[in-house]
C-alpha positions as CSV (number, residue, x, y, z in Angstrom):
1,X,14.7,-46.1,35.9
2,X,14.6,-49.8,35.4
3,X,16.4,-51.5,32.4
4,X,14.3,-51.5,29.3
5,X,12.9,-55.1,28.5
6,X,10.7,-54.9,25.5
7,X,8.5,-53.1,23.2
8,X,6.4,-50.3,24.6
9,X,2.8,-49.8,23.3
10,X,3.3,-46.0,23.1
11,X,6.9,-45.6,22.1
12,X,6.6,-48.3,19.5
13,X,3.3,-47.7,18.0
14,X,3.3,-47.2,14.1
15,X,7.2,-47.5,14.1
16,X,9.5,-49.5,11.9
17,X,10.1,-53.0,13.0
18,X,14.0,-52.8,13.7
19,X,16.9,-50.5,13.6
20,X,18.6,-51.2,10.2
21,X,22.2,-51.9,10.7
22,X,25.0,-51.5,8.2
23,X,26.2,-54.9,6.7
24,X,30.0,-54.1,7.1
25,X,31.8,-56.2,9.8
26,X,33.3,-52.8,11.1
27,X,30.0,-51.3,11.9
28,X,29.2,-50.0,15.3
29,X,27.1,-52.8,17.1
30,X,23.6,-52.1,18.4
31,X,24.2,-54.0,21.6
32,X,21.5,-55.5,23.8
33,X,18.1,-54.1,24.8
34,X,15.1,-52.7,23.0
35,X,15.7,-50.2,20.5
36,X,12.7,-47.9,19.7
37,X,12.3,-46.6,16.1
38,X,10.9,-43.5,14.4
39,X,7.4,-43.3,13.3
40,X,6.7,-44.3,9.8
41,X,5.0,-40.9,9.1
42,X,8.6,-39.5,9.3
43,X,9.5,-40.8,5.9
44,X,6.3,-39.5,4.4
45,X,6.9,-36.0,5.8
46,X,10.6,-36.1,4.6
47,X,9.5,-37.2,1.0
48,X,6.8,-34.5,0.8
49,X,9.4,-31.7,2.0
50,X,11.9,-33.0,-0.4
51,X,9.3,-33.2,-3.2
52,X,8.3,-29.6,-2.8
53,X,11.9,-28.4,-2.8
54,X,12.4,-30.4,-5.9
55,X,9.5,-28.8,-7.5
56,X,10.8,-25.5,-6.6
57,X,14.2,-26.1,-8.0
58,X,12.8,-27.6,-11.3
59,X,10.4,-24.5,-11.7
60,X,13.3,-22.1,-11.0
61,X,15.6,-24.0,-13.5
62,X,12.7,-23.9,-16.2
63,X,11.9,-20.2,-15.6
64,X,15.6,-19.1,-15.9
65,X,16.4,-21.2,-18.9
66,X,13.2,-21.0,-20.9
67,X,11.7,-17.6,-20.0
68,X,14.9,-15.7,-19.4
69,X,17.2,-17.5,-21.8
70,X,19.8,-18.3,-19.1
71,X,21.4,-21.4,-20.3
72,X,23.8,-21.7,-17.5
73,X,20.9,-22.4,-15.1
74,X,20.8,-26.2,-16.3
75,X,24.1,-26.9,-14.6
76,X,23.2,-25.8,-11.0
77,X,19.5,-27.0,-11.6
78,X,20.7,-30.4,-12.7
79,X,23.1,-30.8,-10.0
80,X,20.5,-29.9,-7.4
81,X,18.0,-32.3,-9.0
82,X,20.2,-35.1,-8.9
83,X,21.1,-34.6,-5.3
84,X,17.4,-34.2,-4.2
85,X,16.5,-37.3,-6.2
86,X,19.3,-39.3,-4.3
87,X,17.9,-37.9,-1.2
88,X,14.4,-39.1,-2.0
89,X,15.8,-42.6,-2.7
90,X,17.7,-43.0,0.4
91,X,15.3,-41.4,3.0
92,X,13.5,-44.6,3.6
93,X,16.6,-46.7,4.5
94,X,18.2,-43.7,6.5
95,X,15.0,-43.3,8.5
96,X,15.3,-47.2,9.5
97,X,18.9,-46.5,10.8
98,X,17.6,-44.2,13.6
99,X,16.9,-45.7,17.0
100,X,17.1,-44.8,20.6
101,X,17.3,-47.0,23.7
102,X,16.4,-46.3,27.3
103,X,19.0,-47.8,29.5
104,X,19.4,-47.8,33.4
105,X,21.6,-44.6,33.6
106,X,21.4,-43.1,30.0
107,X,19.6,-42.8,26.8
108,X,21.5,-44.1,23.8
109,X,20.8,-42.5,20.3
110,X,22.0,-44.1,17.1
111,X,21.6,-43.1,13.5
112,X,23.3,-43.4,10.2
113,X,24.3,-46.2,7.7
114,X,27.5,-44.9,6.1
115,X,28.3,-42.2,8.9
116,X,27.3,-43.8,11.9
117,X,26.7,-41.9,15.2
118,X,26.0,-43.4,18.7
119,X,25.6,-41.1,21.6
120,X,24.9,-41.8,25.2
121,X,23.4,-39.0,27.2
122,X,23.4,-39.7,30.9
123,X,20.1,-38.8,32.6
124,X,21.6,-36.6,35.2
125,X,23.4,-34.4,32.6
126,X,20.2,-33.4,30.8
127,X,19.4,-29.7,31.1
128,X,16.6,-29.4,28.5
129,X,14.1,-31.6,26.8
130,X,12.4,-29.8,24.0
131,X,9.7,-30.9,21.6
132,X,9.3,-29.1,18.3
133,X,7.1,-29.8,15.2
134,X,6.6,-27.9,11.8
135,X,3.5,-27.7,10.0
136,X,3.9,-31.0,8.0
137,X,4.9,-32.7,11.2
138,X,1.7,-31.4,13.0
139,X,-0.4,-32.7,10.1
140,X,1.1,-36.2,10.3
141,X,1.2,-36.1,14.2
142,X,4.9,-36.3,14.7
143,X,7.6,-34.3,16.5
144,X,11.1,-33.9,17.1
145,X,12.6,-34.4,20.6
146,X,15.8,-32.5,21.5
147,X,17.9,-33.3,24.6
148,X,20.4,-30.6,25.5
149,X,23.3,-31.1,27.9
150,X,26.0,-28.7,29.2
151,X,28.2,-29.9,26.5
152,X,27.1,-28.4,23.2
153,X,28.4,-31.5,21.1
154,X,26.2,-33.9,22.9
155,X,22.9,-32.4,21.8
156,X,20.7,-35.1,20.5
157,X,17.7,-34.6,18.3
158,X,15.5,-37.6,17.9
159,X,13.2,-36.7,14.7
160,X,9.9,-38.3,13.8
161,X,8.4,-39.4,17.0
162,X,4.7,-39.8,17.1
163,X,3.5,-36.9,19.3
164,X,2.4,-39.3,22.1
165,X,5.7,-40.9,22.1
166,X,7.6,-37.6,22.2
167,X,5.3,-36.3,25.0
168,X,5.9,-39.6,27.0
169,X,9.5,-39.7,26.4
170,X,10.0,-36.1,27.4
171,X,8.0,-36.6,30.8
172,X,10.0,-39.9,31.4
173,X,13.2,-38.1,30.9
174,X,12.4,-35.1,32.8
175,X,11.3,-37.6,35.7
176,X,14.5,-39.5,35.7
177,X,16.8,-36.6,35.2
178,X,15.4,-35.0,38.4
179,X,15.8,-37.9,40.4
180,X,19.5,-38.2,39.1
181,X,20.1,-34.6,40.0
182,X,19.0,-34.7,43.5
183,X,22.5,-35.9,44.7
184,X,24.3,-32.9,43.0
């Protein structure tokens, strides 16, 4: 596979403009090359899923406290509500911190603003490339792509890819991985 030299019409369609980097001087640098982003629909799906969970928590808290006279339910219900609202607030920024880069010998995946993770998965070490999507994902035409290697700790999941980007990336990774394994 040749070095990645620019935006790709399939991998970059409907994505964020650039990977959001932390501002701190001690951050993990992005490095050179083109970073591909998640689809914008990923944020919508995450907000809907978190909103549904928030509605369930609020409904359960109200039923327990008002209908069943269980005043203690306000404490866990309130704590969970604050956590879910915080997740709703940071989801858009968090999604912009995800990115992946196709390099000559490996795929590099990064995520995180506070807790940063950068993983390089060599093409020749990939054993499985899996695409999954739930009901909301299918409705918004996005998918997750999971790369599995022999080492359990290096499994990488790229969420929020457009369906077309996930399929193209899967096919590309399988083709490159097969050519790299021929010498083994």
